[in-house]
C-alpha positions as CSV (number, residue, x, y, z in Angstrom):
1,M,-40.2,-21.2,-25.5
2,K,-40.2,-18.2,-22.7
3,R,-43.7,-16.3,-21.3
4,V,-42.2,-12.7,-21.7
5,A,-44.2,-9.9,-20.0
6,I,-44.7,-6.6,-22.3
7,A,-46.9,-3.5,-21.8
8,E,-50.2,-3.6,-23.9
9,R,-50.9,-1.2,-26.6
10,S,-52.8,1.6,-25.4
11,N,-55.2,1.4,-28.1
12,W,-55.6,-2.2,-28.4
13,R,-59.5,-2.2,-27.7
14,A,-60.1,0.3,-30.8
15,R,-57.9,-1.7,-32.7
16,A,-60.2,-4.8,-31.7
17,D,-63.3,-2.4,-33.0
18,E,-61.8,-1.2,-36.0
19,A,-61.1,-4.9,-36.9
20,G,-64.6,-6.3,-35.8
21,F,-62.9,-8.4,-32.7
22,R,-66.0,-7.9,-30.7
23,F,-65.4,-11.1,-28.6
24,H,-62.0,-10.0,-27.2
25,T,-63.4,-10.0,-23.8
26,I,-66.3,-12.8,-23.1
27,D,-68.5,-12.8,-19.8
28,G,-66.7,-9.7,-18.5
29,E,-63.3,-11.7,-18.6
30,P,-60.8,-11.3,-20.6
31,Y,-60.1,-13.6,-23.8
32,W,-57.4,-11.6,-26.0
33,D,-54.5,-10.9,-23.6
34,E,-51.5,-8.9,-24.6
35,S,-49.8,-8.6,-21.3
36,A,-47.6,-11.3,-22.3
37,Y,-46.1,-13.0,-25.4
38,Y,-44.6,-16.4,-25.7
39,A,-41.1,-16.4,-27.4
40,F,-40.2,-19.2,-29.7
41,T,-36.9,-19.5,-31.6
42,L,-37.0,-20.7,-35.2
43,R,-35.8,-23.9,-34.7
44,Q,-38.5,-24.4,-32.4
45,I,-41.2,-23.6,-34.7
46,E,-39.7,-25.4,-37.7
47,D,-38.4,-28.5,-36.0
48,D,-40.7,-28.9,-33.3
49,I,-44.1,-27.9,-34.2
50,E,-44.1,-27.2,-38.1
51,D,-42.5,-30.5,-39.4
52,P,-44.5,-32.7,-36.8
53,S,-47.7,-30.8,-37.9
54,L,-47.4,-31.9,-41.4
55,E,-46.6,-35.7,-40.5
56,L,-48.9,-35.6,-38.4
57,H,-51.3,-34.5,-40.5
58,S,-50.6,-36.9,-43.1
59,M,-50.7,-39.7,-40.5
60,A,-54.5,-38.8,-40.0
61,L,-55.3,-38.3,-43.6
62,D,-54.1,-41.9,-44.0
63,L,-56.7,-43.5,-41.5
64,V,-59.5,-41.7,-43.1
65,G,-59.2,-44.7,-46.0
66,E,-59.2,-47.1,-43.5
67,V,-62.1,-46.1,-41.2
68,V,-64.2,-45.4,-43.9
69,A,-63.9,-49.1,-45.2
70,S,-65.0,-50.6,-41.9
71,D,-67.9,-51.1,-40.1
72,E,-66.0,-52.0,-37.4
73,L,-63.9,-48.7,-37.0
74,M,-66.9,-46.6,-37.8
75,A,-68.7,-48.4,-34.8
76,R,-65.9,-48.0,-32.6
77,L,-65.7,-44.2,-33.7
78,A,-69.4,-44.2,-32.5
79,I,-70.3,-42.8,-35.8
80,P,-73.9,-43.2,-36.3
81,E,-75.0,-46.1,-38.9
82,P,-77.3,-43.8,-41.1
83,F,-74.1,-41.7,-41.9
84,R,-71.6,-44.2,-42.6
85,D,-72.0,-44.5,-46.2
86,W,-72.6,-41.0,-46.6
87,I,-69.4,-40.3,-45.0
88,A,-67.4,-43.1,-46.8
89,E,-68.6,-41.6,-50.1
90,S,-67.6,-38.1,-49.2
91,W,-63.8,-39.3,-48.5
92,R,-64.2,-41.2,-52.2
93,R,-64.9,-38.2,-53.7
94,R,-62.5,-36.3,-52.0
95,D,-64.7,-33.4,-50.9
96,P,-62.7,-30.6,-50.3
97,H,-61.4,-29.4,-46.7
98,L,-60.5,-26.0,-45.7
99,Y,-58.2,-26.5,-42.6
100,G,-57.8,-27.9,-39.2
101,R,-56.2,-27.1,-35.8
102,L,-53.8,-29.9,-34.0
103,D,-53.1,-29.0,-30.1
104,F,-49.9,-29.9,-28.7
105,A,-48.5,-29.6,-25.3
106,Y,-44.8,-28.3,-25.7
107,D,-42.5,-26.5,-23.6
108,G,-39.1,-25.7,-26.0
109,H,-37.6,-28.7,-25.1
110,G,-38.4,-32.3,-26.4
111,P,-41.1,-33.3,-28.9
112,A,-44.3,-31.4,-28.8
113,K,-47.0,-34.1,-27.7
114,L,-50.1,-33.8,-29.7
115,Y,-53.2,-34.1,-27.7
116,E,-56.0,-33.9,-30.1
117,L,-57.4,-33.1,-33.6
118,N,-59.6,-30.2,-34.2
119,Y,-60.5,-30.5,-37.9
120,D,-64.2,-29.7,-37.8
121,T,-65.0,-26.6,-36.3
122,P,-61.6,-25.3,-35.1
123,T,-62.1,-21.8,-33.1
124,S,-59.6,-18.9,-32.4
125,L,-58.9,-18.6,-36.0
126,F,-59.0,-14.6,-36.4
127,E,-57.1,-13.8,-33.6
128,A,-54.5,-16.2,-34.5
129,S,-54.3,-15.3,-38.5
130,F,-55.2,-11.2,-38.3
131,F,-55.0,-10.0,-34.8
132,Q,-51.8,-11.2,-33.3
133,W,-49.7,-10.3,-36.7
134,Q,-51.5,-7.0,-36.0
135,W,-50.1,-7.0,-32.5
136,L,-46.5,-8.4,-33.5
137,E,-46.4,-5.4,-36.1
138,D,-47.6,-2.7,-33.9
139,Q,-45.3,-3.8,-31.2
140,R,-42.0,-3.8,-33.4
141,N,-43.0,-0.2,-34.8
142,R,-43.1,1.2,-31.5
143,G,-39.8,-0.4,-30.5
144,A,-41.4,-2.7,-27.5
145,L,-40.0,-6.0,-29.8
146,P,-37.0,-6.0,-31.9
147,G,-37.0,-5.2,-35.6
148,H,-36.2,-8.8,-36.1
149,A,-39.3,-10.2,-34.3
150,D,-41.5,-12.6,-36.7
151,Q,-44.4,-14.8,-36.1
152,F,-45.3,-18.3,-37.4
153,N,-48.2,-16.8,-39.2
154,S,-49.1,-16.7,-43.0
155,I,-52.5,-18.1,-42.3
156,H,-54.4,-15.4,-43.4
157,E,-52.5,-15.6,-47.1
158,A,-53.1,-19.4,-46.7
159,L,-57.0,-19.3,-46.2
160,V,-57.2,-16.7,-49.1
161,E,-55.5,-19.1,-51.3
162,R,-57.8,-21.8,-50.3
163,F,-60.6,-20.6,-51.0
164,G,-59.5,-19.6,-54.3
165,Q,-58.8,-23.3,-55.3
166,L,-61.9,-24.2,-53.6
167,A,-64.1,-22.2,-55.8
168,A,-64.7,-24.2,-58.8
169,Q,-65.2,-27.2,-56.6
170,L,-68.0,-25.8,-54.4
171,P,-71.5,-25.9,-55.9
172,P,-73.2,-22.3,-55.8
173,P,-74.7,-20.8,-53.7
174,L,-72.5,-21.2,-50.8
175,Y,-73.5,-19.9,-47.5
176,F,-71.6,-19.6,-44.2
177,T,-73.5,-20.6,-41.2
178,A,-73.2,-20.4,-37.3
179,V,-75.2,-20.2,-34.2
180,R,-77.0,-16.8,-34.5
181,D,-76.0,-15.7,-30.7
182,S,-72.7,-16.8,-30.6
183,E,-70.6,-13.8,-30.9
184,E,-67.3,-15.5,-30.9
185,D,-68.7,-18.2,-33.7
186,Q,-69.9,-15.6,-35.9
187,G,-67.0,-13.1,-35.7
188,T,-64.9,-16.1,-36.6
189,V,-67.6,-16.9,-40.1
190,S,-67.8,-13.2,-40.8
191,Y,-63.5,-13.8,-40.9
192,L,-63.8,-16.5,-43.3
193,R,-66.3,-15.2,-45.8
194,D,-64.4,-12.1,-46.2
195,C,-61.2,-14.3,-46.8
196,A,-63.5,-16.2,-49.5
197,A,-64.6,-12.8,-50.9
198,Q,-60.6,-11.6,-51.2
199,A,-60.3,-15.0,-53.3
200,G,-63.3,-14.1,-55.4
201,L,-65.6,-16.7,-53.7
202,H,-68.5,-14.8,-52.8
203,G,-71.3,-16.7,-49.7
204,A,-74.3,-15.1,-48.0
205,S,-74.7,-15.4,-44.2
206,I,-77.3,-17.5,-42.5
207,A,-78.0,-18.3,-38.8
208,I,-77.7,-22.0,-38.1
209,E,-81.1,-21.9,-36.6
210,D,-82.5,-20.5,-39.9
211,L,-81.9,-23.3,-42.1
212,G,-85.1,-24.7,-44.0
213,L,-85.8,-27.9,-45.3
214,S,-87.4,-28.4,-49.1
215,T,-90.1,-31.1,-49.4
216,D,-87.6,-32.9,-52.0
217,G,-85.2,-33.1,-49.0
218,R,-82.9,-30.0,-49.9
219,F,-81.8,-27.7,-47.2
220,T,-82.6,-24.0,-48.1
221,D,-82.3,-20.7,-47.1
222,T,-85.0,-18.2,-45.6
223,D,-86.5,-17.5,-48.9
224,D,-86.6,-21.1,-50.1
225,V,-83.5,-20.9,-51.9
226,V,-81.9,-24.4,-52.2
227,I,-78.3,-24.2,-50.7
228,G,-75.6,-25.7,-53.0
229,S,-72.4,-25.5,-50.4
230,L,-72.7,-24.8,-46.9
231,F,-69.6,-23.8,-44.5
232,K,-70.9,-24.6,-41.0
233,L,-69.3,-23.7,-37.7
234,Y,-71.1,-26.0,-36.1
235,P,-70.3,-29.6,-34.9
236,L,-71.0,-32.5,-37.5
237,E,-71.8,-35.0,-34.6
238,D,-74.5,-32.4,-33.4
239,L,-75.9,-31.6,-37.2
240,M,-76.7,-35.3,-37.4
241,D,-78.3,-35.6,-34.1
242,E,-80.7,-32.7,-34.9
243,E,-84.3,-33.8,-35.9
244,F,-83.4,-32.9,-40.0
245,G,-80.1,-34.2,-39.5
246,L,-81.3,-37.7,-41.2
247,A,-81.8,-35.7,-44.4
248,L,-78.0,-34.9,-44.8
249,P,-77.2,-37.9,-46.6
250,G,-79.6,-37.5,-49.2
251,S,-79.9,-33.9,-49.6
252,G,-77.1,-33.2,-51.8
253,L,-75.4,-30.6,-49.9
254,H,-71.8,-30.0,-50.1
255,L,-70.5,-29.2,-46.5
256,L,-67.1,-27.2,-45.6
257,E,-65.8,-28.9,-43.4
258,P,-66.7,-32.0,-45.6
259,A,-68.7,-34.9,-43.7
260,W,-65.1,-37.4,-43.8
261,K,-63.9,-34.7,-40.9
262,A,-66.4,-36.7,-38.9
263,V,-63.5,-39.3,-38.5
264,L,-60.8,-36.9,-37.8
265,S,-62.7,-34.5,-35.3
266,N,-63.2,-37.8,-32.9
267,K,-61.0,-38.5,-30.3
268,G,-61.2,-42.3,-31.4
269,I,-58.7,-41.1,-33.9
270,L,-56.0,-40.8,-31.2
271,P,-55.8,-44.6,-30.7
272,L,-56.2,-45.7,-33.8
273,M,-53.0,-43.3,-34.7
274,W,-51.0,-44.9,-31.4
275,E,-52.2,-48.5,-33.0
276,R,-50.4,-47.9,-36.2
277,H,-47.5,-45.7,-35.1
278,P,-46.7,-46.7,-31.2
279,G,-43.8,-45.0,-29.8
280,H,-44.2,-42.4,-32.5
281,P,-42.4,-39.1,-30.6
282,N,-45.0,-36.7,-31.0
283,L,-47.8,-39.2,-30.1
284,L,-49.0,-39.9,-26.6
285,E,-50.5,-43.5,-25.6
286,S,-54.1,-43.7,-26.2
287,H,-56.7,-46.5,-25.9
288,F,-60.2,-46.8,-26.3
289,D,-61.8,-46.8,-22.7
290,D,-62.1,-50.1,-21.0
291,G,-61.5,-48.8,-17.4
292,S,-57.5,-49.8,-17.2
293,A,-55.5,-47.4,-16.2
294,L,-52.2,-46.2,-17.1
295,A,-48.9,-46.7,-15.1
296,K,-48.0,-43.0,-15.0
297,G,-51.4,-41.0,-14.9
298,W,-53.8,-40.9,-17.7
299,V,-56.3,-38.5,-19.2
300,R,-60.2,-39.5,-19.6
301,K,-62.0,-37.8,-22.8
302,P,-65.3,-38.3,-24.4
303,L,-64.9,-39.2,-28.0
304,H,-67.3,-35.8,-28.6
305,S,-66.2,-33.0,-26.6
306,R,-64.9,-29.5,-27.0
307,E,-63.0,-26.7,-25.0
308,G,-61.8,-29.2,-22.4
309,A,-65.3,-30.4,-21.1
310,N,-66.2,-33.6,-19.4
311,V,-62.1,-34.2,-19.2
312,A,-60.8,-36.3,-16.1
313,M,-57.4,-36.2,-15.2
314,H,-55.8,-39.0,-13.1
315,M,-52.2,-38.4,-11.9
316,A,-49.8,-41.5,-11.1
317,D,-50.4,-40.4,-7.3
318,G,-54.1,-40.9,-7.0
319,R,-54.8,-37.4,-7.2
320,W,-57.2,-36.0,-10.1
321,Q,-58.7,-33.0,-11.8
322,A,-61.7,-33.2,-13.5
323,S,-63.8,-30.5,-15.8
324,D,-67.6,-30.2,-15.6
325,G,-69.5,-30.1,-19.0
326,P,-72.8,-31.7,-21.4
327,Y,-70.4,-34.7,-23.0
328,S,-71.3,-38.2,-22.3
329,G,-70.8,-41.6,-24.5
330,P,-67.8,-43.7,-25.3
331,N,-64.1,-42.2,-24.5
332,I,-60.8,-42.7,-25.0
333,R,-57.8,-43.0,-22.5
334,Q,-54.8,-40.6,-23.3
335,A,-51.2,-41.2,-21.5
336,L,-51.0,-38.3,-19.0
337,H,-48.6,-35.6,-20.2
338,P,-49.2,-32.4,-18.5
339,L,-49.4,-28.9,-20.3
340,P,-46.3,-26.7,-18.9
341,E,-46.1,-24.2,-16.5
342,F,-45.2,-20.7,-16.9
343,S,-45.9,-18.9,-13.3
344,G,-49.4,-20.2,-13.0
345,N,-50.2,-20.6,-16.6
346,Y,-50.7,-23.5,-18.6
347,P,-50.3,-22.9,-22.5
348,M,-51.5,-25.1,-25.3
349,V,-50.2,-24.6,-28.8
350,G,-52.6,-24.9,-31.6
351,S,-50.9,-25.4,-35.1
352,W,-53.0,-24.4,-37.7
353,V,-53.3,-26.1,-41.2
354,V,-54.7,-25.1,-44.1
355,G,-55.6,-27.2,-47.1
356,D,-52.8,-29.6,-46.2
357,H,-50.0,-27.2,-45.2
358,P,-49.3,-26.1,-41.7
359,C,-48.9,-22.5,-41.5
360,G,-49.4,-20.6,-38.0
361,I,-49.8,-21.2,-34.4
362,G,-51.9,-19.8,-31.9
363,V,-51.4,-20.3,-27.8
364,R,-54.2,-20.4,-25.6
365,E,-53.4,-20.1,-21.7
366,D,-55.3,-21.4,-18.8
367,A,-55.2,-20.9,-15.5
368,S,-55.6,-24.6,-15.1
369,A,-54.1,-27.8,-16.3
370,I,-57.1,-28.5,-18.6
371,T,-57.7,-25.8,-21.5
372,R,-61.1,-24.7,-20.9
373,D,-63.5,-22.6,-22.8
374,S,-62.3,-19.4,-20.5
375,A,-58.8,-20.2,-21.7
376,R,-56.7,-16.5,-22.8
377,F,-55.4,-16.0,-26.2
378,I,-51.8,-15.1,-26.3
379,P,-49.9,-13.7,-29.0
380,H,-46.4,-15.2,-29.9
381,A,-43.4,-13.8,-31.3
382,I,-40.0,-15.6,-32.9
383,I,-37.5,-14.1,-31.3
384,D,-33.7,-15.1,-32.4
385,E,-30.5,-13.9,-31.5
386,V,-29.1,-11.6,-34.2
387,Q,-25.9,-12.5,-34.9
388,P,-23.2,-9.8,-35.0
389,S,-22.3,-8.6,-38.5
390,V,-18.2,-9.9,-39.6
391,K,-16.2,-7.0,-40.9
392,I,-13.6,-7.9,-43.4
393,Y,-10.6,-5.8,-43.8
394,V,-9.0,-5.8,-47.3
């Protein structure tokens, strides 16, 4: 794994505008950054990222049934009591799911270490799926990358295929929703709507602020049409905390991601995975926060936090680093395993799972060891040495 400087495409902003990638710059700062890329070998991708992603995904799914069958475990995850039966029933029905992202610390040597699961509202999807693939093709075509350069990226194809599988399982009408004024979330939702449409599954768009509630407790659009299925790029724990959240269990609304993802989007799943698979090479020792320290340093994270907010990192020598944010409540403690550093840059590898299959990665890079919402997206490429051809003389 290497960080390699490369000249930007002179027309990349025009290419972004053509593709509807309007959030490549956020608050005046670059989000998409193609002044460099991360180079991996095929072995690193297959053995160190893809295979562990499949195994960890299966391990996490195995835990869901155990959690939803136990009030004690639900309480440890701070899942509100009024929603527990609803979440459990969602799992018993095996309500279909779309995607998720596993975040790894990885430097090209040794096993990748799982930081967390983003299985409810994972972002950076459009840029991981479409735009970095376009970057790869353009850079190969202009000779900046070798012709054999590849990418671990079949995310788009996997999404279209998965939406095709979901078409018969989601009650109509289908809507896609996100916060009205979030350009990044709206861009991601628009991309997913397009993927669904390519699979023949057509859905309307509605801002999360415009969702209504009928007198009989069903969710509606602005014309009072009852919504059958809702893809929501909005945290489920926040939905449950909204005033109308108590209507969710009795509304008949089918959510994508489904209610049972509340178990896997919760950082409490990490100590549960460690308890059941202690010493697993891809897991970091994790515990529910009881105030005790871990010998080689530790990181404290709220059960519900996103984009690196409210993370406290305590090094073994007593130094510490923390990030601000709006999250509070119970925490976990995870053994300290710092991100690798490449010339002052700290990359985190996000491994995408669509349905139940790993299908690509995206790399987000920060100038801090805590990956925050200001992290940049850096494309990647698989660059293996080409073996010389062997001439056979007869």
